[in-house]
C-alpha positions as CSV (number, residue, x, y, z in Angstrom):
1,M,-1.2,24.5,1.2
2,I,-4.5,22.7,1.1
3,K,-7.1,25.1,0.4
4,V,-9.8,22.5,-0.7
5,V,-10.9,19.2,0.2
6,I,-13.0,17.5,-2.5
7,F,-14.7,14.0,-1.9
8,D,-15.4,11.0,-3.9
9,M,-19.4,10.1,-2.7
10,D,-19.7,6.5,-3.7
11,G,-17.2,4.3,-0.6
12,V,-16.4,7.8,0.9
13,I,-19.3,9.6,1.9
14,I,-21.5,6.4,1.5
15,D,-20.8,2.8,1.3
16,S,-22.8,2.0,-1.7
17,E,-21.2,-0.5,-3.4
18,L,-22.5,-3.6,-2.3
19,V,-26.1,-2.4,-2.6
20,Y,-25.3,-1.9,-5.8
21,L,-23.6,-5.3,-6.4
22,E,-26.5,-7.2,-5.0
23,K,-29.1,-5.9,-6.7
24,M,-27.1,-6.7,-9.9
25,W,-26.2,-10.0,-9.0
26,E,-29.7,-11.0,-8.0
27,Y,-30.9,-10.3,-11.3
28,G,-28.0,-12.0,-12.8
29,K,-29.1,-15.0,-11.0
30,T,-31.8,-15.6,-12.7
31,K,-30.0,-16.0,-15.5
32,N,-27.1,-18.0,-14.5
33,P,-27.8,-19.4,-11.1
34,D,-24.1,-20.5,-10.6
35,M,-23.5,-16.5,-10.6
36,K,-21.4,-15.5,-7.6
37,L,-21.5,-11.8,-5.8
38,E,-17.8,-11.9,-6.1
39,Q,-17.4,-11.7,-9.7
40,L,-19.2,-8.7,-9.9
41,Y,-16.5,-7.0,-7.5
42,P,-14.5,-5.5,-10.7
43,M,-16.9,-3.4,-11.5
44,V,-16.5,-1.2,-8.8
45,G,-14.9,2.0,-9.5
46,A,-14.1,0.7,-13.1
47,S,-14.6,2.7,-16.6
48,K,-18.3,2.0,-18.0
49,E,-17.3,-0.2,-20.3
50,D,-15.1,-2.7,-18.3
51,A,-17.7,-2.2,-15.5
52,W,-20.4,-3.3,-17.9
53,S,-18.2,-6.1,-19.3
54,V,-17.7,-7.6,-15.8
55,L,-21.7,-7.9,-15.7
56,A,-22.0,-10.0,-19.5
57,E,-18.7,-11.9,-18.0
58,A,-20.8,-13.2,-15.2
59,V,-23.8,-13.3,-16.5
60,G,-22.2,-15.8,-19.2
61,Q,-25.4,-14.8,-22.2
62,G,-22.6,-13.8,-24.5
63,Q,-24.0,-10.5,-24.8
64,T,-21.9,-7.3,-25.4
65,W,-21.1,-5.4,-22.7
66,E,-24.2,-2.7,-24.0
67,E,-26.5,-5.5,-24.4
68,A,-25.8,-6.7,-20.8
69,R,-26.3,-2.6,-19.5
70,E,-29.2,-2.1,-21.6
71,D,-30.8,-5.6,-20.3
72,L,-30.5,-4.7,-16.9
73,K,-31.7,-1.9,-16.9
74,A,-34.6,-2.1,-18.8
75,H,-35.7,-4.9,-15.1
76,V,-33.2,-3.3,-12.4
77,D,-32.8,0.1,-11.1
78,V,-30.2,-0.6,-8.5
79,Y,-30.4,2.9,-7.1
80,E,-34.6,3.0,-6.1
81,G,-35.4,2.1,-2.6
82,V,-32.0,2.8,-1.4
83,D,-31.9,4.1,2.3
84,Y,-29.2,6.5,1.5
85,R,-28.9,7.7,5.4
86,A,-28.4,3.7,6.5
87,I,-25.3,3.3,4.3
88,F,-24.0,7.0,5.2
89,R,-20.6,6.9,7.1
90,P,-21.5,9.1,10.1
91,E,-18.0,10.7,10.6
92,I,-18.5,12.5,7.5
93,R,-20.4,14.5,9.4
94,G,-18.3,15.7,12.5
95,I,-15.4,15.8,10.0
96,L,-16.9,18.2,7.6
97,E,-18.0,20.2,10.8
98,E,-14.3,20.6,11.7
99,L,-13.2,21.2,7.9
100,K,-15.8,24.1,7.7
101,K,-14.5,25.7,11.0
102,K,-11.3,25.5,10.0
103,G,-12.0,27.4,6.6
104,Y,-11.2,24.5,4.0
105,K,-13.6,25.6,0.6
106,L,-15.5,21.7,0.1
107,A,-16.8,19.8,-3.0
108,V,-18.0,16.2,-3.8
109,A,-16.8,15.2,-7.2
110,S,-18.8,11.9,-8.2
111,S,-18.9,9.8,-10.9
112,T,-22.6,9.5,-10.9
113,Q,-25.4,11.4,-11.7
114,L,-26.0,15.1,-10.4
115,P,-29.7,13.9,-9.7
116,L,-28.4,11.3,-7.1
117,V,-25.7,13.4,-5.7
118,E,-28.2,15.9,-4.6
119,R,-30.2,13.5,-3.1
120,V,-27.6,11.7,-1.2
121,M,-27.0,15.0,0.0
122,R,-30.0,16.1,0.6
123,E,-31.3,13.1,3.2
124,N,-28.2,13.3,4.7
125,E,-28.6,16.9,5.5
126,I,-24.9,17.3,4.7
127,A,-25.5,19.6,1.6
128,D,-25.1,23.0,3.3
129,Y,-21.5,21.9,3.9
130,F,-20.0,21.9,0.3
131,Q,-19.9,24.9,-2.2
132,I,-20.6,22.7,-5.4
133,L,-21.7,19.6,-6.4
134,V,-20.2,18.0,-9.6
135,S,-21.0,15.2,-11.2
136,G,-19.4,13.4,-14.2
137,G,-21.9,13.5,-16.5
138,Q,-20.9,16.6,-17.0
139,F,-17.9,15.5,-19.1
140,K,-16.9,13.5,-21.8
141,K,-14.2,11.3,-20.0
142,S,-15.0,9.3,-16.9
143,K,-12.2,8.6,-14.4
144,P,-9.6,7.8,-14.8
145,D,-9.4,10.7,-16.8
146,P,-9.0,14.3,-14.3
147,E,-11.2,16.5,-16.2
148,I,-13.7,16.4,-13.4
149,Y,-10.9,17.2,-10.3
150,L,-9.5,20.0,-13.0
151,Y,-13.1,21.2,-13.5
152,T,-13.8,21.1,-9.9
153,A,-10.6,23.5,-8.7
154,Q,-11.5,26.1,-11.3
155,K,-14.8,26.5,-9.5
156,L,-13.3,27.0,-6.6
157,G,-10.7,29.4,-8.0
158,V,-7.9,27.7,-6.9
159,A,-4.8,25.4,-8.2
160,P,-5.1,21.7,-8.5
161,E,-1.7,21.8,-5.9
162,E,-4.2,23.3,-3.3
163,C,-6.9,20.5,-2.8
164,L,-6.8,17.1,-1.2
165,A,-8.9,14.4,-3.3
166,V,-10.3,12.0,-0.8
167,E,-11.3,8.9,-2.6
168,D,-11.5,5.3,-2.8
169,S,-11.4,3.5,-5.7
170,T,-8.4,2.9,-8.5
171,F,-9.9,4.7,-11.2
172,G,-10.8,7.9,-8.7
173,V,-7.4,7.7,-6.9
174,L,-5.6,8.0,-10.7
175,A,-7.8,10.5,-11.5
176,G,-6.8,12.8,-8.5
177,H,-3.2,12.1,-8.9
178,R,-3.2,12.8,-12.7
179,A,-4.8,16.5,-12.1
180,G,-2.2,17.2,-9.6
181,M,-3.7,17.4,-6.3
182,T,-2.9,15.3,-3.2
183,V,-4.9,11.9,-2.6
184,A,-5.9,10.6,0.4
185,A,-7.4,7.5,-0.4
186,L,-9.6,5.1,2.3
187,K,-8.5,1.6,2.2
188,D,-11.3,-1.2,1.2
189,D,-9.9,-4.6,0.9
190,R,-12.8,-6.2,-0.4
191,F,-13.0,-5.2,-4.0
192,H,-8.4,-4.9,-4.1
193,F,-8.3,-1.5,-5.4
194,D,-4.9,-0.1,-6.6
195,Q,-4.3,3.1,-4.6
196,S,-0.7,3.2,-4.9
197,P,-0.7,7.0,-6.7
198,A,-2.2,8.5,-3.7
199,D,0.0,10.0,-1.3
200,Y,-2.2,8.7,1.8
201,R,-3.6,5.5,2.7
202,M,-6.7,5.6,5.1
203,D,-7.5,3.0,8.0
204,R,-10.3,5.9,8.5
205,L,-12.0,9.0,7.4
206,T,-10.7,11.0,10.4
207,E,-7.6,10.9,9.1
208,I,-8.4,13.5,6.7
209,L,-8.0,16.0,9.4
210,E,-4.5,14.2,10.8
211,I,-3.3,14.4,6.9
212,L,-4.6,18.6,6.8
213,K,-2.6,19.0,9.6
214,Q,0.5,17.4,8.3
215,L,0.6,19.6,5.0
216,E,-0.2,22.9,7.2
217,Q,3.0,22.3,9.0
């Protein structure tokens, strides 16, 4: 029986990936005018090294992934000035309200650093719905390693099989699956995610309520 619903943040609670990629692209074009935004799509949901290697290749200046990362961070803050209310998925609030009424414990397990997770929750006035906010920055290994999900379940006093993980990216889906959780993946055809390990694939987030109803039967 599912007792806890754990949400990823980027791509699920907020539609943020393109916002960040466009900032990287604008800077990358100062070095390579022919660079296309679509070249950066594989960065979404990838591991740190894989993601920055994509950027390094797209920029085409012969940088290592570490050099590409440091160069970008020295010139661009992808989070600065982002209106997180504008990219908030408005259906989330109603879903959280319904889950709370039904007695589910709620959590966020995001690869993003905790201060930003807290900022997104605060600006969208949904922080009070969650029992715990967990950041990938708290762990040595990021998704697809299941550690973030196992930790979240442990902190909430439930077994992994009592959790529904709501994800979108290839590595996020895999992390929830490897943790032994039921995984519901929000479809996103822009980034060609491999969501095959997911137990459910959703066209819209409101399907979470339908999935839980099925699992209760």
